[in-house]
C-alpha positions as CSV (number, residue, x, y, z in Angstrom):
1,M,29.1,11.2,-18.0
2,W,25.5,10.8,-19.5
3,V,24.1,14.1,-20.9
4,R,20.5,14.3,-21.2
5,G,19.5,14.2,-24.8
6,R,17.7,17.2,-26.5
7,P,15.8,17.6,-29.9
8,E,16.6,20.0,-32.4
9,P,16.0,23.7,-31.2
10,G,12.4,24.7,-31.0
11,L,11.1,21.4,-30.3
12,P,9.9,20.3,-27.1
13,W,11.1,17.5,-25.2
14,G,9.8,14.2,-26.1
15,S,9.1,15.0,-29.7
16,V,11.8,12.5,-30.6
17,T,12.4,8.9,-29.3
18,P,14.9,9.1,-26.1
19,A,18.1,6.5,-26.6
20,S,18.0,3.4,-24.2
21,V,20.5,3.7,-21.6
22,F,21.0,0.2,-21.8
23,P,24.3,0.3,-23.2
24,I,25.7,2.0,-20.4
25,L,24.1,0.3,-18.2
26,E,24.8,-3.3,-19.2
27,P,28.1,-3.2,-18.3
28,L,27.4,-2.2,-14.5
29,L,25.2,-5.3,-14.1
30,P,27.8,-8.0,-13.3
31,H,29.1,-6.0,-10.4
32,V,25.7,-5.8,-8.3
33,A,23.8,-8.1,-6.4
34,K,20.4,-9.4,-8.6
35,P,21.2,-8.0,-11.5
36,V,18.3,-9.6,-13.6
37,Q,15.8,-7.0,-11.8
38,Y,17.1,-4.4,-14.1
39,V,17.0,-6.0,-17.2
40,G,13.3,-6.0,-17.7
41,G,11.5,-8.3,-20.4
42,E,8.9,-10.2,-18.4
43,L,6.0,-12.1,-19.6
44,N,3.3,-9.3,-20.4
45,A,5.6,-6.4,-20.1
46,Q,4.7,-3.8,-22.7
47,Q,7.0,-1.8,-24.9
48,R,4.8,1.2,-26.8
49,D,6.2,3.1,-29.7
50,W,7.1,6.5,-28.3
51,E,6.2,8.7,-31.0
52,S,3.3,7.4,-31.3
53,A,2.1,8.4,-28.0
54,A,0.9,11.7,-26.7
55,V,1.6,11.1,-23.1
56,R,4.2,9.3,-21.6
57,W,4.3,8.0,-18.1
58,A,7.0,6.4,-16.0
59,L,5.5,4.6,-13.0
60,L,7.6,4.5,-9.9
61,Y,7.1,1.5,-7.0
62,P,9.8,3.3,-4.8
63,D,11.2,0.2,-3.3
64,A,13.2,-3.1,-4.7
65,Y,11.9,-4.8,-7.6
66,E,11.1,-7.9,-5.7
67,V,8.6,-5.7,-3.7
68,G,7.4,-3.6,-6.5
69,L,6.8,-6.0,-9.4
70,P,3.7,-7.9,-7.7
71,N,2.2,-4.5,-6.6
72,Q,-1.3,-4.4,-7.8
73,G,-2.0,-0.8,-8.0
74,V,1.2,-0.4,-10.4
75,M,0.3,-3.4,-12.6
76,I,-3.3,-2.0,-13.0
77,L,-2.2,1.4,-14.0
78,Y,0.3,0.3,-16.5
79,E,-2.2,-1.9,-18.2
80,V,-5.0,1.2,-18.0
81,L,-2.5,3.5,-19.8
82,N,-1.1,1.4,-22.2
83,E,-4.7,0.3,-23.4
84,R,-4.8,3.8,-24.9
85,D,-3.9,4.7,-28.2
86,D,-2.3,8.3,-27.1
87,A,-0.4,7.1,-24.0
88,L,2.2,4.9,-22.9
89,A,3.6,3.8,-19.6
90,E,6.3,2.1,-18.4
91,R,7.9,0.9,-14.9
92,C,10.6,1.6,-12.7
93,Y,11.6,0.6,-9.1
94,A,14.2,1.8,-6.6
95,V,17.8,0.7,-7.3
96,W,19.7,-0.7,-4.6
97,P,22.6,1.1,-3.3
98,D,25.4,-1.0,-5.0
99,L,24.1,0.2,-8.3
100,E,23.1,3.7,-7.1
101,A,26.9,4.1,-6.9
102,L,27.8,2.8,-9.8
103,M,25.3,5.0,-11.8
104,R,26.7,7.9,-10.1
105,E,30.4,6.9,-11.0
106,R,29.3,6.6,-14.3
107,G,26.6,8.8,-15.1
108,V,23.7,6.3,-15.8
109,P,20.6,8.2,-15.2
110,A,17.4,6.8,-13.3
111,F,15.9,4.6,-15.9
112,T,12.4,2.4,-16.9
113,V,13.0,-1.5,-17.0
114,D,10.7,-1.8,-20.1
115,A,12.8,0.3,-22.7
116,H,15.2,1.5,-20.3
117,R,14.5,5.2,-21.4
118,P,15.3,7.9,-18.8
119,V,13.0,8.9,-16.5
120,D,13.3,12.4,-17.1
121,A,12.3,12.2,-20.8
122,F,8.6,11.1,-19.4
123,D,5.7,14.0,-19.4
124,L,4.9,12.4,-15.9
125,L,6.7,10.3,-12.7
126,G,3.6,8.5,-11.4
127,V,4.9,7.5,-7.8
128,S,2.4,4.9,-5.6
129,F,3.4,4.9,-1.8
130,P,2.1,2.0,0.2
131,T,3.8,3.3,2.9
132,E,5.5,6.1,4.0
133,L,9.3,4.7,4.6
134,G,9.9,4.9,0.8
135,Y,10.1,9.0,0.7
136,T,13.8,8.8,0.5
137,N,13.7,6.2,-2.1
138,L,12.0,9.0,-4.4
139,L,14.6,11.4,-3.7
140,T,17.1,9.1,-5.2
141,T,15.1,8.4,-8.1
142,L,14.8,12.1,-8.7
143,D,18.1,12.9,-8.1
144,L,19.5,9.9,-10.3
145,A,16.9,11.5,-13.1
146,G,18.4,14.8,-12.9
147,I,15.1,16.2,-11.7
148,P,15.3,18.9,-9.1
149,L,14.2,17.8,-5.8
150,H,11.9,20.6,-5.3
151,A,9.1,21.3,-7.1
152,T,9.3,24.8,-7.3
153,E,13.0,24.4,-9.0
154,R,11.4,22.3,-12.0
155,G,11.0,23.7,-15.7
156,L,8.8,23.1,-18.5
157,D,10.4,20.0,-19.4
158,H,10.8,18.4,-16.5
159,P,8.1,15.5,-15.3
160,V,5.1,16.0,-13.5
161,V,5.6,14.4,-10.3
162,V,2.4,12.6,-9.0
163,A,2.2,10.7,-5.6
164,G,-0.7,8.0,-5.2
165,G,-1.1,5.3,-2.7
166,H,-2.5,5.3,0.6
167,A,0.5,7.4,1.7
168,A,-0.8,10.0,-0.7
169,F,-4.0,10.8,1.8
170,N,-1.5,12.9,4.0
171,P,1.2,14.1,1.1
172,E,2.5,16.9,3.1
173,P,5.4,15.6,4.3
174,I,6.4,14.9,0.9
175,A,4.8,18.7,-0.7
176,D,8.4,20.1,-1.4
177,F,9.4,17.0,-3.8
178,I,5.9,16.2,-5.8
179,D,3.8,18.4,-8.0
180,V,0.5,16.5,-7.5
181,A,-1.1,13.8,-5.3
182,A,-4.0,11.7,-6.8
183,I,-6.0,11.2,-3.7
184,G,-8.4,7.7,-3.9
185,D,-8.7,5.1,-6.6
186,G,-6.4,5.6,-9.5
187,E,-8.0,3.8,-12.2
188,E,-10.2,6.7,-13.7
189,V,-7.9,9.5,-12.4
190,V,-4.9,8.8,-14.5
191,G,-6.9,9.2,-17.5
192,D,-8.3,12.4,-16.7
193,I,-4.8,13.6,-15.9
194,T,-3.5,11.8,-19.3
195,D,-6.3,14.2,-20.8
196,V,-5.5,17.3,-19.3
197,V,-1.7,17.0,-19.9
198,K,-2.5,15.9,-23.7
199,G,-4.5,19.0,-24.0
200,W,-2.3,21.1,-22.7
201,K,0.2,19.9,-24.9
202,E,-1.8,20.0,-28.1
203,Q,-2.4,23.5,-27.3
204,G,1.3,24.5,-27.2
205,R,1.6,24.2,-23.4
206,P,0.2,27.8,-22.7
207,G,1.0,29.5,-19.7
208,G,3.9,27.0,-18.9
209,R,4.1,24.6,-16.0
210,R,2.0,26.6,-13.6
211,E,-0.7,26.5,-16.0
212,L,-0.6,22.8,-16.3
213,L,-0.6,22.5,-12.7
214,L,-3.6,24.7,-12.2
215,R,-5.7,23.0,-14.9
216,L,-4.5,19.6,-12.8
217,A,-5.6,21.4,-9.3
218,A,-9.1,21.8,-10.9
219,T,-8.9,17.8,-11.8
220,D,-11.3,15.9,-9.2
221,G,-9.1,13.7,-7.0
222,C,-5.9,15.9,-7.8
223,Y,-4.2,18.3,-5.1
224,V,-1.4,20.2,-6.0
225,P,0.1,21.4,-2.6
226,S,1.9,24.5,-4.6
227,C,-1.5,25.7,-4.7
228,Y,-2.2,25.7,-1.1
229,A,-0.3,27.9,1.5
230,V,0.1,27.0,5.1
231,D,0.3,29.0,8.2
232,Y,1.5,28.1,11.5
233,A,0.3,29.3,14.9
234,T,3.1,30.2,17.6
235,D,2.4,27.4,19.3
236,G,3.4,25.1,16.4
237,V,0.0,23.8,15.5
238,I,-1.3,24.8,12.0
239,A,-3.9,27.9,11.7
240,A,-4.8,27.4,8.5
241,V,-4.3,26.1,5.0
242,V,-5.8,28.1,2.3
243,P,-5.9,27.9,-1.8
244,V,-3.8,30.7,-3.2
245,H,-5.9,30.7,-6.4
246,E,-9.4,31.0,-7.4
247,R,-9.4,28.2,-9.7
248,V,-8.1,26.1,-6.8
249,P,-11.0,24.3,-4.9
250,R,-10.6,24.7,-1.1
251,T,-10.7,20.8,-0.6
252,V,-9.9,18.0,-2.5
253,Q,-12.0,15.0,-2.3
254,K,-11.0,11.4,-3.3
255,R,-11.6,9.7,-6.2
256,T,-13.9,6.4,-5.8
257,T,-14.3,3.8,-8.7
258,V,-17.9,2.7,-8.1
259,E,-18.1,-0.6,-10.6
260,L,-15.5,-2.6,-10.4
261,D,-16.6,-5.0,-12.9
262,D,-16.2,-2.0,-15.3
263,W,-12.2,-2.4,-14.6
264,P,-11.1,-5.8,-14.5
265,Y,-7.3,-5.3,-14.1
266,P,-4.7,-6.4,-14.5
267,K,-5.7,-8.8,-17.2
268,K,-2.4,-9.7,-18.0
269,P,-0.1,-10.3,-14.5
270,L,3.3,-9.4,-15.1
271,V,5.4,-12.8,-14.4
272,P,9.1,-11.7,-13.0
273,L,12.6,-13.0,-13.9
274,A,13.6,-12.6,-10.6
275,D,12.2,-14.0,-7.1
276,T,9.7,-11.4,-5.7
277,V,7.5,-11.5,-2.6
278,H,4.5,-12.7,-4.1
279,E,4.3,-15.3,-7.1
280,R,1.1,-15.4,-7.8
281,A,-1.9,-14.1,-9.9
282,S,-4.1,-11.8,-8.0
283,V,-7.5,-10.8,-8.6
284,E,-9.2,-8.1,-6.2
285,I,-12.9,-9.4,-5.0
286,F,-13.9,-6.5,-3.5
287,R,-12.6,-2.9,-2.5
288,G,-13.2,-1.4,0.8
289,C,-14.0,-2.5,4.5
290,T,-16.8,-1.4,6.9
291,R,-15.4,-3.7,9.8
292,G,-14.9,-0.5,11.4
293,C,-11.2,-1.2,12.8
294,R,-10.0,2.1,14.5
295,F,-6.6,1.4,13.5
296,C,-6.9,0.7,9.9
297,Q,-6.3,3.2,7.8
298,A,-6.9,1.3,4.4
299,G,-10.3,0.4,5.8
300,M,-11.5,3.6,6.4
301,I,-10.6,5.3,3.3
302,T,-11.2,2.7,1.0
303,R,-15.1,2.9,2.0
304,P,-17.6,2.1,0.7
305,V,-17.6,-1.4,0.0
306,R,-18.0,-2.6,-3.7
307,E,-17.8,-5.9,-4.3
308,R,-17.0,-7.6,-7.6
309,S,-19.6,-10.0,-9.2
310,L,-19.0,-13.6,-9.1
311,A,-18.9,-14.0,-12.7
312,G,-16.7,-11.0,-13.0
313,I,-14.2,-12.8,-10.6
314,G,-14.3,-16.1,-12.6
315,E,-13.6,-14.2,-15.9
316,M,-10.6,-12.5,-14.5
317,V,-9.2,-15.5,-12.7
318,D,-9.3,-17.4,-16.2
319,Q,-7.9,-14.5,-17.7
320,A,-4.8,-14.3,-15.2
321,V,-4.3,-18.1,-15.3
322,R,-4.2,-18.4,-18.9
323,A,-2.1,-15.2,-19.6
324,S,0.7,-15.8,-16.7
325,G,0.7,-19.5,-16.2
326,F,1.0,-19.0,-12.2
327,D,-0.3,-21.8,-9.8
328,E,-1.4,-19.8,-7.4
329,I,-4.3,-17.3,-7.3
330,G,-4.7,-14.7,-4.6
331,L,-8.3,-13.4,-3.7
332,L,-7.7,-10.0,-2.5
333,S,-9.2,-7.5,-0.2
334,L,-8.9,-6.2,3.2
335,S,-11.0,-9.0,4.4
336,S,-11.6,-11.8,1.6
337,A,-13.8,-14.2,4.0
338,D,-16.2,-11.1,4.1
339,H,-17.3,-11.1,0.3
340,S,-21.0,-11.7,0.3
341,E,-20.5,-14.6,-2.0
342,I,-17.0,-16.2,-0.8
343,A,-18.4,-19.5,-0.5
344,E,-19.8,-19.4,-4.1
345,I,-16.4,-17.9,-5.4
346,T,-14.2,-20.6,-3.5
347,K,-16.4,-23.5,-4.3
348,G,-16.5,-22.4,-8.2
349,L,-12.7,-22.0,-8.4
350,A,-12.0,-25.0,-6.9
351,D,-14.4,-27.1,-9.0
352,R,-13.0,-25.3,-11.9
353,Y,-9.2,-26.2,-11.4
354,E,-9.5,-29.4,-9.5
355,G,-6.9,-31.8,-11.0
356,T,-4.8,-29.0,-12.2
357,N,-1.7,-27.6,-10.1
358,T,-3.4,-24.2,-9.7
359,S,-4.5,-23.5,-6.1
360,L,-6.3,-20.7,-4.3
361,S,-5.3,-18.6,-1.4
362,L,-6.7,-15.9,0.6
363,P,-4.1,-13.8,2.0
364,S,-6.6,-11.7,4.3
365,T,-9.2,-13.4,6.5
366,R,-10.9,-12.6,9.7
367,V,-11.4,-15.5,12.3
368,D,-15.3,-14.4,12.6
369,A,-15.7,-14.6,8.6
370,F,-13.6,-18.0,8.6
371,N,-14.8,-21.7,8.5
372,I,-13.3,-25.0,7.8
373,D,-15.5,-25.4,4.8
374,L,-14.1,-22.7,3.2
375,A,-10.6,-23.7,4.4
376,N,-11.1,-27.0,2.6
377,E,-12.1,-25.3,-0.4
378,I,-9.1,-23.3,-0.9
379,S,-6.8,-26.2,0.1
380,R,-8.5,-28.8,-2.0
381,N,-5.7,-29.0,-4.4
382,G,-3.3,-30.4,-1.8
383,R,-2.0,-27.3,-0.4
384,R,-2.2,-27.1,3.2
385,S,-0.1,-23.8,4.2
386,G,-0.5,-22.4,7.7
387,L,-3.5,-20.6,8.4
388,T,-3.1,-16.6,9.2
389,F,-5.3,-14.8,11.2
390,A,-5.0,-11.1,12.8
391,P,-6.4,-10.6,16.3
392,E,-4.7,-7.4,16.4
393,G,-4.9,-7.2,20.5
394,G,-4.2,-9.7,23.2
395,S,-6.7,-8.8,25.4
396,E,-10.7,-8.7,25.1
397,R,-10.5,-5.1,26.5
398,I,-7.9,-3.8,24.0
399,R,-9.8,-5.6,21.1
400,R,-12.9,-3.4,22.2
401,V,-10.8,-0.4,22.1
402,I,-9.5,-1.0,18.4
403,N,-13.2,-2.3,17.4
404,K,-11.8,-5.8,16.3
405,M,-14.1,-8.1,18.3
406,V,-12.4,-11.6,17.6
407,S,-13.2,-13.5,21.0
408,E,-10.7,-16.1,22.1
409,D,-13.2,-18.6,22.1
410,D,-14.0,-18.1,18.2
411,L,-9.9,-18.3,17.7
412,I,-9.9,-21.5,19.6
413,R,-12.6,-23.1,18.1
414,T,-11.7,-22.3,14.4
415,V,-7.7,-23.3,14.8
416,S,-9.2,-26.5,16.6
417,Q,-11.1,-27.8,13.7
418,A,-8.5,-26.7,11.5
419,F,-6.0,-28.9,13.0
420,A,-8.4,-31.7,13.3
421,Q,-8.8,-31.1,9.5
422,G,-4.8,-31.9,9.2
423,W,-3.4,-28.3,9.3
424,R,-0.1,-27.9,11.8
425,Q,0.4,-24.3,12.0
426,V,-1.2,-20.9,12.3
427,K,0.3,-17.7,12.4
428,L,-1.4,-14.6,14.5
429,Y,-0.7,-10.7,14.0
430,F,-1.0,-8.3,16.7
431,M,0.0,-4.9,17.5
432,C,2.0,-3.4,20.2
433,G,1.4,0.4,21.5
434,L,-2.1,0.5,20.7
435,P,-4.2,3.4,22.4
436,T,-4.9,2.9,26.2
437,E,-2.7,-0.1,26.1
438,E,-1.0,-1.7,29.0
439,D,1.7,-4.1,29.6
440,E,-1.0,-7.1,30.3
441,D,-2.9,-6.5,27.2
442,V,0.3,-7.6,25.3
443,V,1.5,-10.4,27.9
444,Q,-2.2,-12.1,27.6
445,I,-0.8,-12.8,23.5
446,A,1.3,-15.4,25.1
447,G,-1.6,-16.8,26.8
448,M,-3.4,-17.2,23.7
449,A,-0.8,-18.6,21.7
450,H,-0.2,-21.1,24.7
451,R,-4.1,-22.1,24.2
452,V,-3.9,-22.4,20.4
453,I,-1.0,-25.1,20.9
454,E,-2.9,-27.0,23.5
455,A,-5.9,-26.8,21.4
456,G,-4.0,-28.2,18.5
457,R,-2.4,-31.1,20.1
458,A,-6.0,-32.2,21.3
459,A,-7.9,-31.8,17.9
460,S,-4.6,-33.5,16.1
461,G,-3.4,-36.0,18.4
462,R,0.4,-34.5,17.4
463,N,2.8,-32.6,19.3
464,D,4.4,-31.1,16.1
465,I,1.6,-28.3,16.4
466,R,3.3,-24.7,15.6
467,C,1.8,-21.1,16.4
468,T,3.5,-18.3,15.4
469,I,2.9,-14.4,16.8
470,S,3.9,-11.6,14.9
471,I,3.8,-8.4,16.2
472,G,4.2,-4.6,14.9
473,G,4.5,-1.5,16.4
474,F,1.1,0.6,16.1
475,V,1.5,3.7,14.3
476,P,-1.6,6.3,14.2
477,K,-2.6,7.1,10.6
478,P,-4.6,10.1,9.3
479,H,-8.5,9.6,8.4
480,T,-9.1,7.0,11.1
481,P,-10.4,7.3,14.7
482,F,-6.7,7.1,15.8
483,Q,-5.6,10.4,14.3
484,W,-5.7,11.7,17.4
485,A,-3.9,9.6,19.4
486,A,-0.6,9.7,21.2
487,Q,1.7,7.3,19.4
488,A,3.9,4.8,22.5
489,S,7.1,5.7,22.6
490,P,10.1,3.0,21.4
491,E,11.1,2.6,25.0
492,V,7.2,1.4,26.1
493,V,7.0,-0.6,22.9
494,D,10.4,-2.8,23.3
495,D,9.8,-3.2,26.9
496,R,6.3,-4.9,26.6
497,L,7.9,-6.9,23.6
498,R,10.4,-8.3,26.3
499,K,8.0,-8.9,28.7
500,L,5.8,-10.9,26.0
501,R,8.8,-13.1,25.1
502,A,9.2,-13.7,28.8
503,A,5.8,-14.8,29.1
504,V,5.8,-17.1,26.0
505,N,8.9,-18.6,27.4
506,S,7.5,-19.2,30.8
507,N,6.1,-22.5,29.9
508,R,8.8,-24.2,28.1
509,K,6.5,-27.2,27.0
510,L,4.1,-24.6,25.1
511,G,6.6,-21.8,24.4
512,R,9.2,-24.3,22.5
513,N,6.3,-24.2,19.8
514,V,5.6,-20.6,19.7
515,G,7.6,-18.6,17.4
516,M,7.7,-15.0,18.0
517,R,8.5,-12.2,15.2
518,Y,8.5,-8.5,16.1
519,H,9.6,-5.1,14.7
520,D,11.0,-3.0,17.4
521,G,9.5,0.5,18.2
522,Q,12.2,2.6,16.6
523,P,11.0,2.3,13.0
524,S,7.5,2.7,14.0
525,L,8.0,6.0,15.4
526,I,9.6,7.4,12.2
527,E,6.9,6.1,10.3
528,G,4.8,7.8,12.8
529,L,6.2,10.9,12.4
530,L,6.3,10.5,8.0
531,A,2.5,9.6,8.4
532,R,1.0,12.5,10.5
533,G,3.7,15.2,9.6
534,D,3.3,18.3,8.1
535,R,5.1,20.3,5.2
536,R,7.8,20.6,7.9
537,V,8.8,17.4,7.9
538,G,10.0,17.4,4.4
539,R,13.6,19.0,5.5
540,V,14.2,16.1,7.6
541,I,13.4,13.7,5.0
542,E,15.7,15.3,2.5
543,R,18.4,15.7,5.1
544,V,18.3,12.2,6.1
545,W,18.3,11.4,2.2
546,R,21.3,13.5,1.9
547,E,22.9,11.6,5.1
548,G,22.7,8.4,2.9
549,G,18.9,7.5,4.1
550,R,17.7,4.7,1.4
551,F,15.5,1.9,2.1
552,D,14.1,3.0,5.3
553,G,11.5,0.0,5.6
554,W,14.4,-2.4,5.6
555,S,15.8,-3.2,8.8
556,E,19.4,-3.7,7.5
557,H,19.3,0.0,5.9
558,F,17.3,1.8,8.3
559,S,19.1,4.2,10.9
560,Y,17.2,5.5,13.8
561,E,20.1,7.4,14.7
562,R,19.9,9.1,11.4
563,W,16.3,10.3,11.7
564,I,16.5,11.4,15.2
565,G,19.5,13.4,14.4
566,A,17.8,15.0,11.3
567,A,14.6,15.6,13.3
568,A,16.4,17.2,15.9
569,A,18.5,19.7,13.8
570,E,15.6,20.6,11.1
571,L,12.4,20.7,13.9
572,E,13.7,22.2,16.9
573,P,14.6,25.3,15.7
574,L,11.1,25.7,14.4
575,G,9.7,25.1,17.8
576,V,8.3,21.7,16.9
577,S,10.1,18.0,17.5
578,L,9.9,14.0,16.8
579,G,7.9,13.9,20.0
580,W,5.4,16.9,18.9
581,F,4.7,15.1,16.0
582,T,4.4,11.7,17.2
583,T,3.9,11.0,21.0
584,R,1.5,14.0,21.5
585,E,-2.1,13.6,21.7
586,R,-4.4,16.1,19.7
587,E,-7.1,18.2,20.7
588,R,-10.6,18.1,18.8
589,D,-10.0,21.1,17.2
590,E,-6.6,21.3,16.1
591,V,-6.2,21.8,12.2
592,L,-4.6,18.5,11.2
593,P,-2.3,18.6,7.9
594,W,-4.6,16.4,6.2
595,D,-7.8,18.2,6.7
596,H,-8.3,19.9,3.7
597,L,-8.2,16.3,1.7
598,D,-11.5,14.6,1.8
599,S,-11.2,10.9,2.2
600,G,-15.4,11.1,2.5
601,L,-15.3,10.6,6.2
602,D,-17.0,13.3,8.3
603,R,-14.5,14.3,10.9
604,D,-17.0,14.8,13.4
605,W,-17.8,10.7,13.2
606,L,-14.0,9.9,13.3
607,W,-14.0,12.1,16.7
608,D,-17.0,10.3,18.2
609,D,-15.5,7.1,17.3
610,W,-12.1,8.2,18.7
611,Q,-14.3,8.9,22.2
612,D,-15.7,5.4,21.7
613,A,-12.5,3.8,21.5
614,L,-11.5,5.3,24.7
615,G,-14.7,4.0,26.4
616,G,-14.1,0.6,25.3
617,R,-17.4,0.8,23.0
618,E,-17.9,-1.1,20.0
619,Q,-19.3,-0.3,16.7
620,D,-21.3,-2.9,14.3
621,D,-20.4,-3.3,10.5
622,C,-22.8,-1.4,8.9
623,R,-23.2,-3.7,5.9
624,W,-25.8,-5.8,7.7
625,T,-27.1,-2.7,10.4
626,P,-28.5,0.6,10.0
627,C,-25.9,3.3,8.5
628,F,-23.8,5.0,11.4
629,D,-23.6,8.2,9.3
630,C,-19.7,7.6,8.7
631,G,-20.2,10.3,5.5
632,V,-18.7,7.9,2.8
633,C,-21.6,7.2,0.7
634,P,-23.5,10.6,0.3
635,S,-20.0,12.2,-0.3
636,T,-18.7,9.7,-3.1
637,G,-22.4,9.5,-4.1
638,T,-22.4,5.8,-4.1
639,D,-23.6,3.0,-1.7
640,I,-22.4,-0.2,-0.4
641,Q,-22.4,-3.0,-2.9
642,V,-22.9,-6.4,-1.9
643,G,-24.2,-9.4,-3.3
644,P,-25.7,-12.1,-4.2
645,S,-25.1,-10.9,-7.5
646,G,-27.7,-13.1,-9.1
647,T,-24.6,-14.8,-11.4
648,S,-23.1,-18.1,-11.4
649,L,-19.4,-19.3,-12.2
650,L,-19.7,-21.1,-15.6
651,P,-17.6,-24.2,-15.6
652,L,-14.7,-23.7,-18.3
653,T,-12.2,-26.1,-20.0
654,V,-8.9,-25.1,-18.1
655,V,-6.1,-24.8,-20.4
656,N,-2.9,-23.0,-20.1
657,P,-1.4,-21.5,-23.3
658,V,1.9,-20.4,-21.9
659,G,3.4,-23.8,-21.6
660,G,2.3,-25.2,-18.4
661,N,2.4,-23.6,-14.6
662,R,5.7,-21.9,-14.2
663,F,5.6,-22.4,-10.5
664,A,4.1,-25.9,-10.8
665,S,4.9,-27.8,-7.3
666,G,6.8,-30.9,-8.0
């Protein structure tokens, strides 16, 4: 059994370098799948001197390495922290169940992949949650690390567990397991947290762990659940959430990074040794979205729009290519074609890298912001993968409800132009279970797909046109106009998907060219429980984990029966239920679990937009129209930032000092 090492008596933990666990980990690796994901040593990975750092972070992405390594948020924080002389950061990922079992058998603790140091040796464990279905993986890491699951049971030498990411905007379901939730953009708040911990340590750790948490609770953007008490009414709803100490603010406002050009990260993207879901260098060209899609939590909580300048984007792309050797550059945002200078960006980059193996991609585009000139620029180097669009709703009526006004005529016109220029396939994303949705709203997706095939054949003169429709179950999310909505049951979602499949296949000549991918309604319902739950849901998460729940975002590991059983056992004695948290519509004045966490959006504005949704009324994009008073700009002390920036993309001599494009096509 591996036992956590200790320094000499009287010296705090962390004052000596902890030994690497690799000597006891390495013999296990031949016995697990994909052992390379646990060895580290990627290009641009960092190993800093332990004793020279005053504050040490372990950064956990609570999913598999192949999903976590390309994550932009973790890469950014990894570089930002490691640029400080007084801090270091190392990465860790969730281990697959095969390795977990062997680690428990041999006493190997949770470790980082950089220097294979034990996770519990660090001052802070920062956890980035892109979705709620990674919660059970957090518990696995805590348990393997020897860190008590419950924050109240942790001592002076245990790491402070800090949750971040979009799911942290409602951290109440995991309030028992985390010490702090960092709300909003992370670039600056991690530095503030580091300063607080450093000062507390230099002063001799006065007041113990409780004092440190109070100091963190007074830090902008930091929410400490243990500093707030939740009272419940007799009908199960929240009566009040109140601070328990005078040094704690009543509400916690999100952090907003205003000038993206001041934060050009990641400068040196990590290059994986094992296959990952994205093998490209990614540059975030702007942050935020004002399109106002009512289902989109990311678009709401990242407001206002802040664009990176044309020159800043060009410098980041050049640095990323030189540092990584990737042959694809992803221009990232919630809707990349909405950048006010997207034409200049794509043309400038296409000019720069013409004749090389370096290509561009726009992973997120809207039909009404896309044009064939843009498509031709991003594919100039010969790559013509399928085009991807997200109408989200099958009927014009439901698209008005969700404020995603992509007309079918616009879609057909766009794909016709693309097929005429040589594209052969298009992928369309939709949701099922949207508020006010009826069967016909979903069935109409089939007609749209059929018309895409017809338009493609007519424009190209070919029959090998493909259209793939991908459908996910809708999950109402906090800080959106749909936070009050009732979620559709899995039975309703699955029945509509069956009707859609029948409609697609009703025309064999067209239907055989339409692929259909979908997620059934069961995982979506559990995601809904975790997204809008309160602290009582924490006991469900813990029970699921103790009964074997791992990697719930992966269909082969997810067990609906385990979740509904745990929910019944843990929630019903409290007078609530799985359905109470998911398929129940909320009233306007109900206290929501996240109301004390300020995303910048005015609550009355969100409610009014919810009423507009029920009435099928649209809202324009406030970048180009008068302000709609959503509240973000005054609350965050900034404003919408759009171009033109007045800069130009300077031509560069394209070189690659790392020995050629690692993933160059043959």
